All heavy atoms as an XYZ file, in Angstrom:
786
protein
N     -19.528   -162.458     -2.560
C     -18.192   -162.891     -2.906
C     -18.235   -164.143     -3.777
O     -17.475   -164.261     -4.724
C     -17.407   -163.137     -1.606
C     -15.966   -163.428     -1.838
S     -15.156   -161.960     -2.467
C     -13.505   -162.338     -2.186
N     -19.146   -165.099     -3.411
C     -19.262   -166.325     -4.189
C     -19.750   -166.042     -5.606
O     -19.327   -166.684     -6.559
C     -20.179   -167.322     -3.496
C     -19.592   -167.935     -2.260
C     -20.526   -168.945     -1.661
C     -19.924   -169.538     -0.403
N     -20.814   -170.520      0.211
N     -20.657   -165.083     -5.749
C     -21.165   -164.735     -7.077
C     -20.059   -164.140     -7.945
O     -19.972   -164.427     -9.126
C     -22.336   -163.752     -6.965
C     -23.598   -164.356     -6.458
C     -24.707   -163.344     -6.442
C     -25.980   -163.951     -5.891
N     -27.095   -163.007     -5.899
N     -19.227   -163.323     -7.335
C     -18.113   -162.721     -8.062
C     -17.126   -163.787     -8.519
O     -16.642   -163.756     -9.649
C     -17.411   -161.672     -7.182
C     -16.276   -160.900     -7.849
C     -16.794   -160.127     -9.054
C     -15.635   -159.961     -6.859
N     -16.856   -164.759     -7.679
C     -15.948   -165.851     -8.021
C     -16.541   -166.712     -9.128
O     -15.846   -167.088    -10.070
C     -15.651   -166.699     -6.775
C     -14.678   -167.846     -6.964
C     -13.310   -167.311     -7.396
C     -14.530   -168.635     -5.678
N     -17.829   -167.021     -9.052
C     -18.494   -167.817    -10.079
C     -18.495   -167.073    -11.414
O     -18.253   -167.672    -12.472
C     -19.911   -168.158     -9.647
N     -18.763   -165.776    -11.383
C     -18.753   -164.976    -12.601
C     -17.356   -164.944    -13.208
O     -17.177   -165.063    -14.421
C     -19.246   -163.553    -12.321
C     -19.204   -162.676    -13.528
C     -20.146   -162.810    -14.530
C     -18.207   -161.714    -13.677
C     -20.101   -162.007    -15.661
C     -18.154   -160.913    -14.797
C     -19.102   -161.051    -15.793
N     -16.350   -164.792    -12.383
C     -14.972   -164.757    -12.854
C     -14.584   -166.091    -13.508
O     -13.929   -166.120    -14.548
C     -14.043   -164.440    -11.690
O     -12.707   -164.440    -12.109
N     -15.005   -167.186    -12.891
C     -14.718   -168.503    -13.447
C     -15.434   -168.694    -14.791
O     -14.837   -169.183    -15.756
C     -15.134   -169.595    -12.459
C     -14.900   -171.024    -12.908
C     -13.414   -171.268    -13.147
C     -15.428   -171.993    -11.866
N     -16.679   -168.300    -14.861
C     -17.434   -168.404    -16.108
C     -16.798   -167.553    -17.199
O     -16.660   -168.001    -18.346
C     -18.880   -167.980    -15.879
C     -19.801   -168.047    -17.104
C     -19.897   -169.481    -17.610
C     -21.171   -167.514    -16.758
N     -16.400   -166.364    -16.858
C     -15.745   -165.464    -17.810
C     -14.455   -166.104    -18.337
O     -14.178   -166.078    -19.535
C     -15.450   -164.127    -17.133
C     -14.799   -163.111    -18.013
C     -14.580   -161.818    -17.233
C     -13.735   -160.846    -17.997
N     -13.423   -159.654    -17.211
N     -13.677   -166.709    -17.467
C     -12.436   -167.370    -17.861
C     -12.714   -168.535    -18.799
O     -12.012   -168.730    -19.802
C     -11.668   -167.859    -16.618
O     -11.421   -166.742    -15.774
C     -10.366   -168.520    -17.006
N     -13.740   -169.311    -18.513
C     -14.100   -170.437    -19.374
C     -14.540   -169.976    -20.765
O     -14.157   -170.567    -21.773
C     -15.202   -171.278    -18.723
C     -14.778   -172.125    -17.526
C     -15.995   -172.772    -16.886
C     -13.771   -173.168    -17.943
N     -15.326   -168.933    -20.827
C     -15.793   -168.403    -22.113
C     -14.625   -167.870    -22.927
O     -14.501   -168.157    -24.121
C     -16.872   -167.320    -21.902
C     -17.179   -166.596    -23.200
C     -18.126   -167.940    -21.316
N     -13.746   -167.148    -22.303
C     -12.571   -166.611    -23.007
C     -11.679   -167.745    -23.488
O     -11.174   -167.726    -24.611
C     -11.807   -165.619    -22.108
C     -12.635   -164.354    -21.906
C     -10.445   -165.280    -22.695
C     -12.085   -163.380    -20.888
N     -11.498   -168.764    -22.648
C     -10.692   -169.924    -23.054
C     -11.305   -170.612    -24.264
O     -10.599   -171.014    -25.193
C     -10.569   -170.916    -21.902
O      -9.894   -170.330    -20.824
N     -12.616   -170.766    -24.282
C     -13.299   -171.372    -25.419
C     -13.060   -170.563    -26.690
O     -12.734   -171.112    -27.734
C     -14.805   -171.479    -25.151
C     -15.584   -171.924    -26.356
C     -15.617   -173.253    -26.713
C     -16.258   -171.000    -27.132
C     -16.323   -173.667    -27.834
C     -16.970   -171.408    -28.247
C     -17.002   -172.741    -28.604
N     -13.202   -169.271    -26.583
C     -13.020   -168.402    -27.752
C     -11.591   -168.502    -28.283
O     -11.375   -168.623    -29.483
C     -13.394   -166.948    -27.407
C     -14.902   -166.844    -27.176
C     -12.945   -165.989    -28.494
C     -15.362   -165.517    -26.614
N     -10.629   -168.493    -27.402
C      -9.222   -168.518    -27.820
C      -8.823   -169.873    -28.390
O      -8.118   -169.947    -29.391
C      -8.306   -168.128    -26.637
C      -8.507   -166.660    -26.292
C      -6.848   -168.419    -26.958
C      -7.813   -166.221    -25.019
N      -9.278   -170.958    -27.792
C      -8.805   -172.289    -28.162
C      -9.661   -172.945    -29.238
O      -9.142   -173.439    -30.240
C      -8.735   -173.196    -26.907
C      -8.382   -174.612    -27.282
C      -7.736   -172.636    -25.921
N     -10.960   -172.973    -29.065
C     -11.811   -173.771    -29.948
C     -12.374   -173.019    -31.148
O     -12.550   -173.607    -32.205
C     -12.956   -174.378    -29.147
C     -12.537   -175.364    -28.065
C     -13.748   -175.866    -27.309
C     -11.773   -176.523    -28.666
N     -12.639   -171.774    -30.996
C     -13.257   -171.024    -32.087
C     -12.407   -171.000    -33.356
O     -12.921   -171.252    -34.443
C     -13.631   -169.617    -31.633
C     -14.555   -168.852    -32.565
C     -15.861   -169.616    -32.779
C     -14.848   -167.480    -32.010
N     -11.103   -170.743    -33.272
C     -10.309   -170.768    -34.512
C     -10.340   -172.121    -35.209
O     -10.383   -172.191    -36.433
C      -8.887   -170.436    -34.031
C      -9.080   -169.682    -32.776
C     -10.313   -170.275    -32.152
N     -10.354   -173.191    -34.450
C     -10.416   -174.528    -35.053
C     -11.729   -174.722    -35.796
O     -11.763   -175.322    -36.868
C     -10.241   -175.592    -33.981
N     -12.809   -174.208    -35.253
C     -14.107   -174.343    -35.919
C     -14.201   -173.464    -37.160
O     -14.762   -173.856    -38.171
C     -15.232   -173.981    -34.945
C     -15.401   -174.898    -33.727
C     -16.436   -174.315    -32.774
C     -15.777   -176.292    -34.159
N     -13.639   -172.284    -37.090
C     -13.724   -171.333    -38.195
C     -12.821   -171.738    -39.353
O     -13.187   -171.637    -40.511
C     -13.383   -169.908    -37.702
C     -13.266   -168.941    -38.861
C     -14.426   -169.432    -36.717
N     -11.612   -172.208    -39.056
C     -10.626   -172.451    -40.095
C     -10.549   -173.900    -40.568
O      -9.761   -174.222    -41.439
C      -9.243   -171.988    -39.627
C      -9.179   -170.506    -39.406
C      -9.042   -169.985    -38.133
C      -9.294   -169.632    -40.470
C      -8.997   -168.616    -37.926
C      -9.258   -168.262    -40.272
C      -9.109   -167.756    -39.002
N     -11.348   -174.783    -39.992
C     -11.300   -176.169    -40.443
C     -11.933   -176.262    -41.831
O     -12.868   -175.554    -42.164
C     -12.025   -177.078    -39.459
O     -13.400   -176.793    -39.444
N     -11.368   -177.143    -42.655
C     -11.865   -177.301    -44.011
C     -12.209   -178.759    -44.245
O     -11.595   -179.659    -43.681
C     -10.824   -176.836    -45.023
C     -10.551   -175.355    -44.946
C      -9.545   -174.905    -45.970
O      -8.542   -175.551    -46.184
N      -9.829   -173.799    -46.608
N     -13.141   -178.973    -45.128
C     -13.561   -180.336    -45.439
C     -12.599   -180.970    -46.436
O     -11.800   -180.287    -47.088
C     -14.972   -180.318    -46.029
O     -14.937   -179.748    -47.325
N     -12.706   -182.271    -46.554
C     -11.877   -183.001    -47.519
C     -12.137   -182.490    -48.936
O     -11.207   -182.369    -49.741
C     -12.159   -184.496    -47.423
N     -13.378   -182.181    -49.227
C     -13.725   -181.692    -50.562
C     -13.057   -180.354    -50.857
O     -12.591   -180.118    -51.976
C     -15.251   -181.581    -50.708
C     -15.976   -182.910    -50.717
C     -16.133   -183.550    -49.332
O     -15.978   -182.844    -48.305
O     -16.372   -184.764    -49.284
N     -12.997   -179.493    -49.855
C     -12.335   -178.199    -50.040
C     -10.834   -178.391    -50.265
O     -10.246   -177.733    -51.123
C     -12.588   -177.301    -48.838
C     -14.035   -176.824    -48.743
C     -14.363   -176.165    -47.416
O     -13.857   -176.608    -46.369
O     -15.137   -175.198    -47.441
N     -10.225   -179.305    -49.503
C      -8.801   -179.576    -49.700
C      -8.546   -180.186    -51.071
O      -7.548   -179.875    -51.722
C      -8.265   -180.494    -48.599
C      -8.037   -179.801    -47.296
C      -8.678   -180.046    -46.114
C      -7.106   -178.749    -47.022
N      -8.202   -179.203    -45.139
C      -7.239   -178.399    -45.659
C      -6.173   -178.066    -47.803
C      -6.464   -177.403    -45.065
C      -5.403   -177.070    -47.211
C      -5.551   -176.743    -45.866
N      -9.449   -181.065    -51.523
C      -9.294   -181.663    -52.853
C      -9.342   -180.588    -53.934
O      -8.535   -180.598    -54.867
C     -10.393   -182.705    -53.100
C     -10.224   -183.991    -52.323
S      -8.772   -184.940    -52.830
C      -9.247   -185.408    -54.484
N     -10.278   -179.668    -53.814
C     -10.392   -178.592    -54.797
C      -9.128   -177.738    -54.823
O      -8.630   -177.377    -55.898
C     -11.624   -177.733    -54.500
N      -8.584   -177.440    -53.647
C      -7.349   -176.655    -53.582
C      -6.195   -177.425    -54.216
O      -5.389   -176.861    -54.959
C      -7.003   -176.314    -52.135
C      -7.842   -175.231    -51.544
C      -7.367   -174.882    -50.153
C      -8.183   -173.711    -49.629
N      -7.622   -173.131    -48.426
N      -6.110   -178.713    -53.913
C      -5.040   -179.532    -54.478
C      -5.104   -179.596    -55.992
O      -4.080   -179.466    -56.674
N      -6.301   -179.771    -56.531
C      -6.463   -179.828    -57.988
C      -6.087   -178.497    -58.623
O      -5.464   -178.460    -59.694
C      -7.891   -180.233    -58.339
C      -8.169   -181.692    -58.034
C      -9.608   -182.069    -58.350
C      -9.863   -183.525    -58.019
N     -11.245   -183.926    -58.335
N      -6.461   -177.408    -57.963
C      -6.101   -176.082    -58.487
C      -4.584   -175.905    -58.499
O      -4.017   -175.385    -59.468
C      -6.765   -174.987    -57.655
N      -3.924   -176.355    -57.444
C      -2.458   -176.268    -57.402
C      -1.834   -177.152    -58.482
O      -0.858   -176.745    -59.129
C      -1.925   -176.668    -56.030
C      -2.139   -175.647    -54.956
N      -1.658   -174.361    -55.040
C      -2.787   -175.729    -53.767
C      -1.988   -173.695    -53.953
N      -2.682   -174.498    -53.166
N      -2.375   -178.343    -58.685
C      -1.845   -179.227    -59.736
C      -1.949   -178.566    -61.104
O      -1.027   -178.639    -61.910
C      -2.591   -180.563    -59.750
C      -1.823   -181.673    -59.068
O      -0.664   -181.520    -58.698
N      -2.475   -182.807    -58.891
N      -3.086   -177.908    -61.372
C      -3.288   -177.255    -62.668
C      -2.291   -176.122    -62.892
O      -1.927   -175.830    -64.024
C      -4.717   -176.727    -62.772
C      -5.754   -177.826    -62.915
C      -7.172   -177.297    -62.909
O      -7.375   -176.059    -62.950
O      -8.097   -178.133    -62.857
N      -1.847   -175.490    -61.801
C      -0.877   -174.393    -61.902
C       0.560   -174.880    -61.744
O       1.469   -174.067    -61.634
C      -1.189   -173.327    -60.840
C      -2.510   -172.616    -61.059
C      -2.678   -171.486    -60.080
C      -3.431   -171.985    -58.871
N      -3.725   -170.931    -57.889
N       0.736   -176.197    -61.753
C       2.056   -176.821    -61.586
C       2.703   -176.462    -60.250
O       3.912   -176.387    -60.136
C       2.982   -176.494    -62.758
N       1.885   -176.223    -59.242
C       2.350   -175.965    -57.880
C       2.247   -177.286    -57.107
O       1.372   -177.475    -56.269
C       1.505   -174.873    -57.227
C       1.568   -173.560    -57.951
C       0.538   -172.542    -57.462
O      -0.409   -172.914    -56.744
O       0.695   -171.368    -57.830
N       3.166   -178.186    -57.424
C       3.027   -179.563    -56.959
C       3.283   -179.727    -55.465
O       2.622   -180.545    -54.818
C       3.917   -180.480    -57.797
C       3.590   -180.409    -59.262
C       4.514   -179.923    -60.164
C       2.344   -180.793    -59.735
C       4.211   -179.833    -61.514
C       2.026   -180.702    -61.075
C       2.962   -180.227    -61.973
N       4.199   -178.974    -54.908
C       4.431   -179.064    -53.454
C       3.180   -178.664    -52.690
O       2.795   -179.322    -51.722
C       5.603   -178.177    -53.036
O       6.794   -178.641    -53.586
N       2.551   -177.571    -53.112
C       1.331   -177.110    -52.466
C       0.198   -178.109    -52.684
O      -0.626   -178.326    -51.797
C       0.923   -175.733    -53.001
C       1.879   -174.623    -52.605
C       3.060   -174.457    -53.565
O       3.250   -175.305    -54.464
O       3.802   -173.485    -53.410
N       0.160   -178.723    -53.863
C      -0.871   -179.728    -54.148
C      -0.720   -180.920    -53.211
O      -1.715   -181.426    -52.678
C      -0.782   -180.177    -55.601
N       0.511   -181.359    -52.997
C       0.748   -182.502    -52.109
C       0.265   -182.182    -50.696
O      -0.381   -183.015    -50.047
C       2.242   -182.889    -52.126
C       2.603   -183.490    -53.482
C       2.568   -183.862    -50.990
C       4.095   -183.656    -53.730
N       0.537   -180.976    -50.233
C       0.078   -180.570    -48.899
C      -1.446   -180.587    -48.837
O      -2.035   -181.101    -47.877
C       0.641   -179.186    -48.527
C       2.154   -179.259    -48.351
C      -0.035   -178.625    -47.272
C       2.850   -177.915    -48.270
N      -2.095   -180.054    -49.865
C      -3.558   -180.009    -49.869
C      -4.152   -181.420    -49.911
O      -5.103   -181.718    -49.174
C      -4.052   -179.196    -51.066
N      -3.588   -182.302    -50.741
C      -4.118   -183.665    -50.808
C      -3.854   -184.427    -49.512
O      -4.683   -185.235    -49.083
C      -3.546   -184.413    -52.014
C      -4.011   -183.854    -53.331
C      -3.099   -183.546    -54.323
C      -5.351   -183.629    -53.586
C      -3.514   -183.029    -55.537
C      -5.784   -183.104    -54.789
C      -4.863   -182.804    -55.777
N      -2.731   -184.153    -48.872
C      -2.449   -184.776    -47.576
C      -3.481   -184.331    -46.546
O      -3.974   -185.144    -45.752
C      -1.017   -184.430    -47.112
O      -0.090   -184.929    -48.082
C      -0.714   -185.032    -45.747
N      -3.842   -183.051    -46.572
C      -4.883   -182.557    -45.664
C      -6.241   -183.174    -45.985
O      -7.026   -183.456    -45.075
C      -4.941   -181.037    -45.698
C      -3.777   -180.408    -44.973
O      -3.266   -180.953    -44.008
N      -3.333   -179.262    -45.443
N      -6.526   -183.390    -47.267
C      -7.774   -184.056    -47.649
C      -7.792   -185.480    -47.100
O      -8.823   -185.950    -46.611
C      -7.926   -184.069    -49.170
N      -6.658   -186.161    -47.167
C      -6.561   -187.526    -46.645
C      -6.749   -187.525    -45.128
O      -7.435   -188.396    -44.581
C      -5.214   -188.156    -47.054
C      -5.223   -188.418    -48.571
C      -4.940   -189.427    -46.270
C      -3.856   -188.727    -49.152
N      -6.177   -186.536    -44.451
C      -6.359   -186.443    -43.003
C      -7.827   -186.208    -42.650
O      -8.312   -186.726    -41.651
C      -5.504   -185.317    -42.427
C      -4.031   -185.634    -42.405
C      -3.243   -184.454    -41.866
C      -1.751   -184.717    -41.902
N      -0.966   -183.546    -41.455
N      -8.513   -185.423    -43.464
C      -9.916   -185.117    -43.200
C     -10.829   -186.300    -43.525
O     -11.855   -186.496    -42.878
C     -10.348   -183.891    -44.002
N     -10.452   -187.083    -44.539
C     -11.277   -188.221    -44.960
C     -10.339   -189.258    -45.563
O     -10.043   -189.221    -46.754
C     -12.306   -187.753    -45.993
C     -13.254   -188.820    -46.466
C     -14.222   -188.240    -47.478
C     -15.102   -189.317    -48.073
N     -15.935   -188.768    -49.151
N      -9.870   -190.170    -44.733
C      -8.797   -191.066    -45.165
C      -9.265   -192.275    -45.964
O      -8.462   -193.121    -46.304
C      -7.950   -191.506    -43.974
C      -8.697   -192.408    -43.018
O      -9.881   -192.634    -43.173
N      -7.994   -192.898    -42.028
N     -10.533   -192.378    -46.275
C     -11.010   -193.530    -47.044
C     -11.398   -193.159    -48.481
O     -12.212   -193.825    -49.098
C     -12.183   -194.197    -46.325
C     -13.378   -193.270    -46.188
O     -13.268   -192.068    -46.405
N     -14.509   -193.816    -45.829
N     -10.788   -192.110    -49.009
C     -11.096   -191.642    -50.354
C      -9.916   -191.928    -51.282
O      -8.891   -191.251    -51.213
C     -11.393   -190.145    -50.341
C     -11.772   -189.593    -51.702
O     -11.968   -190.399    -52.639
O     -11.882   -188.369    -51.825
N     -10.041   -192.943    -52.155
C      -8.917   -193.270    -53.039
C      -8.541   -192.145    -53.988
O      -7.381   -192.033    -54.392
C      -9.390   -194.511    -53.796
C     -10.845   -194.611    -53.578
C     -11.179   -193.828    -52.356
N      -9.497   -191.279    -54.332
C      -9.198   -190.178    -55.253
C      -8.117   -189.260    -54.702
O      -7.253   -188.786    -55.443
C     -10.458   -189.363    -55.571
C     -10.181   -188.257    -56.561
C     -11.356   -187.318    -56.782
O     -12.398   -187.471    -56.113
O     -11.216   -186.411    -57.617
N      -8.134   -189.011    -53.397
C      -7.125   -188.141    -52.791
C      -5.732   -188.754    -52.935
O      -4.762   -188.049    -53.234
C      -7.449   -187.901    -51.318
N      -5.643   -190.065    -52.759
C      -4.351   -190.738    -52.925
C      -3.897   -190.708    -54.385
O      -2.713   -190.513    -54.670
C      -4.437   -192.181    -52.418
C      -4.490   -192.283    -50.919
C      -5.715   -192.393    -50.257
C      -3.334   -192.255    -50.156
C      -5.772   -192.491    -48.876
C      -3.382   -192.343    -48.772
C      -4.600   -192.465    -48.136
O      -4.653   -192.544    -46.768
N      -4.840   -190.881    -55.305
C      -4.500   -190.858    -56.734
C      -4.013   -189.470    -57.138
O      -2.998   -189.327    -57.838
C      -5.709   -191.300    -57.588
C      -5.996   -192.784    -57.344
C      -5.467   -191.021    -59.066
C      -7.326   -193.257    -57.917
N      -4.716   -188.438    -56.698
C      -4.315   -187.074    -57.039
C      -2.961   -186.724    -56.422
O      -2.142   -186.066    -57.055
C      -5.395   -186.080    -56.608
C      -6.693   -186.196    -57.387
C      -6.524   -185.893    -58.871
O      -5.682   -185.048    -59.232
O      -7.245   -186.504    -59.676
N      -2.741   -187.174    -55.182
C      -1.441   -186.898    -54.562
C      -0.342   -187.651    -55.304
O       0.766   -187.138    -55.478
C      -1.460   -187.273    -53.082
C      -0.188   -186.835    -52.362
C      -0.282   -186.990    -50.880
N      -0.267   -188.392    -50.493
C      -0.254   -188.810    -49.230
N      -0.280   -187.934    -48.232
N      -0.248   -190.100    -48.945
N      -0.653   -188.853    -55.785
C       0.331   -189.620    -56.565
C       0.713   -188.867    -57.835
O       1.891   -188.845    -58.222
C      -0.226   -190.996    -56.909
N      -0.251   -188.231    -58.486
C       0.044   -187.451    -59.691
C       1.019   -186.311    -59.373
O       1.971   -186.069    -60.118
C      -1.246   -186.875    -60.278
C      -2.172   -187.907    -60.876
C      -3.450   -187.225    -61.356
C      -4.493   -188.199    -61.833
N      -5.746   -187.514    -62.229
N       0.757   -185.614    -58.261
C       1.638   -184.505    -57.878
C       3.020   -185.020    -57.502
O       4.038   -184.433    -57.885
C       1.017   -183.724    -56.714
N       3.068   -186.129    -56.781
C       4.366   -186.707    -56.406
C       5.140   -187.160    -57.636
O       6.361   -187.017    -57.694
C       4.166   -187.868    -55.436
C       3.803   -187.408    -54.047
C       3.641   -188.558    -53.094
N       3.662   -188.069    -51.721
C       3.450   -188.818    -50.663
N       3.197   -190.101    -50.795
N       3.485   -188.288    -49.463
N       4.435   -187.699    -58.607
C       5.082   -188.112    -59.847
C       5.727   -186.911    -60.533
O       6.862   -186.994    -61.013
C       4.071   -188.790    -60.770
C       4.713   -189.342    -62.009
O       5.609   -190.171    -61.938
N       4.262   -188.862    -63.163
N       5.027   -185.795    -60.580
C       5.567   -184.581    -61.195
C       6.792   -184.066    -60.439
O       7.679   -183.461    -61.040
C       4.497   -183.491    -61.266
C       3.370   -183.798    -62.225
C       3.817   -183.829    -63.682
O       4.813   -183.158    -64.037
O       3.158   -184.520    -64.471
N       6.839   -184.323    -59.123
C       7.985   -183.905    -58.305
C       9.097   -184.962    -58.347
O      10.094   -184.827    -57.652
C       7.544   -183.696    -56.852
C       6.533   -182.586    -56.639
S       7.239   -180.946    -56.762
C       8.402   -180.960    -55.428
N       8.890   -185.983    -59.150
C       9.824   -187.105    -59.298
C      10.012   -187.880    -57.994
O      11.052   -188.491    -57.758
C      11.154   -186.649    -59.887
C      10.999   -186.084    -61.287
C      12.302   -185.701    -61.951
O      13.387   -185.890    -61.353
O      12.238   -185.209    -63.094
N       8.984   -187.881    -57.167
C       8.939   -188.725    -55.973
C       8.195   -189.999    -56.374
O       7.039   -190.206    -56.035
C       8.226   -188.005    -54.824
C       8.054   -188.882    -53.584
O       8.659   -189.974    -53.518
O       7.298   -188.471    -52.683
N       8.885   -190.834    -57.129
C       8.248   -192.009    -57.714
C       7.852   -193.037    -56.656
O       6.804   -193.667    -56.772
C       9.160   -192.625    -58.770
C       9.538   -191.634    -59.851
C      10.855   -191.300    -60.076
C       8.563   -191.011    -60.619
C      11.211   -190.388    -61.056
C       8.897   -190.085    -61.596
C      10.228   -189.773    -61.827
N       8.676   -193.202    -55.625
C       8.326   -194.154    -54.571
C       7.083   -193.694    -53.810
O       6.220   -194.506    -53.468
C       9.506   -194.363    -53.617
C      10.657   -195.105    -54.243
C      11.860   -194.464    -54.500
C      10.536   -196.444    -54.603
C      12.921   -195.141    -55.092
C      11.585   -197.134    -55.192
C      12.778   -196.468    -55.437
O      13.810   -197.136    -56.017
N       7.001   -192.396    -53.536
C       5.814   -191.853    -52.876
C       4.571   -192.022    -53.735
O       3.495   -192.364    -53.243
N       4.728   -191.779    -55.043
C       3.600   -191.927    -55.962
C       3.130   -193.377    -56.009
O       1.921   -193.648    -55.955
C       3.993   -191.440    -57.359
N       4.070   -194.301    -56.085
C       3.703   -195.719    -56.116
C       3.015   -196.121    -54.814
O       2.019   -196.852    -54.829
C       4.954   -196.592    -56.382
C       5.417   -196.400    -57.823
C       4.673   -198.067    -56.106
C       6.777   -197.002    -58.127
N       3.525   -195.617    -53.697
C       2.885   -195.912    -52.409
C       1.448   -195.433    -52.361
O       0.555   -196.156    -51.904
N       1.199   -194.203    -52.854
C      -0.163   -193.676    -52.884
C      -1.056   -194.503    -53.801
O      -2.215   -194.785    -53.471
C      -0.162   -192.213    -53.331
C       0.251   -191.263    -52.224
O       0.288   -191.679    -51.044
O       0.529   -190.090    -52.541
N      -0.535   -194.895    -54.946
C      -1.345   -195.691    -55.876
C      -1.653   -197.068    -55.287
O      -2.757   -197.597    -55.485
C      -0.639   -195.822    -57.219
C      -0.538   -194.514    -58.011
C       0.281   -194.727    -59.278
C      -1.914   -193.963    -58.348
N      -0.709   -197.639    -54.559
C      -0.969   -198.922    -53.908
C      -2.082   -198.808    -52.874
O      -2.953   -199.682    -52.783
C       0.305   -199.476    -53.261
C       1.246   -200.082    -54.280
O       0.829   -200.546    -55.340
N       2.536   -200.078    -53.961
N      -2.068   -197.727    -52.101
C      -3.131   -197.506    -51.111
C      -4.474   -197.349    -51.826
O      -5.487   -197.927    -51.409
C      -2.826   -196.285    -50.231
C      -1.596   -196.569    -49.357
C      -4.025   -195.907    -49.367
C      -1.054   -195.348    -48.639
N      -4.495   -196.569    -52.920
C      -5.740   -196.372    -53.676
C      -6.252   -197.697    -54.223
O      -7.459   -197.968    -54.201
C      -5.519   -195.368    -54.805
N      -5.346   -198.538    -54.707
C      -5.756   -199.850    -55.226
C      -6.287   -200.761    -54.127
O      -7.234   -201.522    -54.350
C      -4.589   -200.529    -55.940
C      -4.388   -200.129    -57.393
C      -3.084   -200.708    -57.932
C      -5.561   -200.562    -58.242
N      -5.691   -200.693    -52.950
C      -6.205   -201.479    -51.827
C      -7.617   -201.050    -51.467
O      -8.455   -201.878    -51.112
C      -5.288   -201.333    -50.615
C      -3.970   -202.065    -50.747
C      -3.039   -201.807    -49.575
O      -3.482   -201.244    -48.544
O      -1.849   -202.159    -49.681
N      -7.892   -199.751    -51.564
C      -9.225   -199.236    -51.240
C     -10.245   -199.614    -52.307
O     -11.403   -199.869    -51.999
C      -9.181   -197.714    -51.100
C      -8.440   -197.231    -49.916
S      -8.445   -195.417    -49.946
C      -7.861   -195.097    -48.309
N      -9.797   -199.593    -53.558
C     -10.706   -199.854    -54.669
C      -9.956   -200.668    -55.724
O      -9.411   -200.090    -56.673
C     -11.226   -198.543    -55.249
C     -12.268   -198.753    -56.332
O     -12.645   -199.878    -56.629
N     -12.712   -197.667    -56.929
N      -9.919   -201.987    -55.581
C      -9.137   -202.823    -56.499
C      -9.564   -202.730    -57.968
O      -8.772   -203.037    -58.851
C      -9.353   -204.239    -55.964
C      -9.824   -204.067    -54.569
C     -10.521   -202.739    -54.527
N     -10.781   -202.294    -58.229
C     -11.275   -202.218    -59.613
C     -11.060   -200.842    -60.249
O     -11.516   -200.593    -61.349
C     -12.757   -202.579    -59.648
C     -13.029   -204.009    -59.230
C     -14.473   -204.354    -59.281
C     -14.692   -205.781    -58.820
N     -16.090   -206.157    -58.846
N     -10.338   -199.974    -59.545
C     -10.134   -198.612    -60.040
C      -9.253   -198.605    -61.278
O      -8.128   -199.098    -61.271
C      -9.479   -197.756    -58.956
O      -9.146   -196.479    -59.475
N      -9.759   -198.017    -62.341
C      -8.965   -197.871    -63.563
C      -7.940   -196.749    -63.426
O      -6.922   -196.758    -64.071
C      -9.891   -197.591    -64.742
N      -8.225   -195.776    -62.551
C      -7.328   -194.633    -62.373
C      -6.019   -195.047    -61.701
O      -4.970   -194.569    -62.043
C      -7.995   -193.545    -61.537
C      -9.114   -192.830    -62.243
S      -8.570   -191.956    -63.728
C      -7.491   -190.738    -63.021
N      -6.093   -195.920    -60.713
C      -4.899   -196.336    -59.994
C      -4.155   -197.381    -60.809
O      -2.982   -197.489    -60.809
C      -5.250   -196.870    -58.618
């Protein structure tokens, strides 16, 4: 009886792992992948999608001024000038010598 209970508990734990953690491991993307997607969206004038991709890149690696600069470009195209200025200010704080910001 104890073996059956232990097996049942182990089975439940394995299934829980597969359902909860496996999708996160499979579908997670790196900052570089998000940056590439954002740049592709910017080139196609899909600025809303670009902003989402650059925001995800920032979430994945928040110390990269390039992600803020690229998101600022997309925000500028969407006429979100305050958002663009905010992103450029963050990029400048990270890298005061940046010619891009």
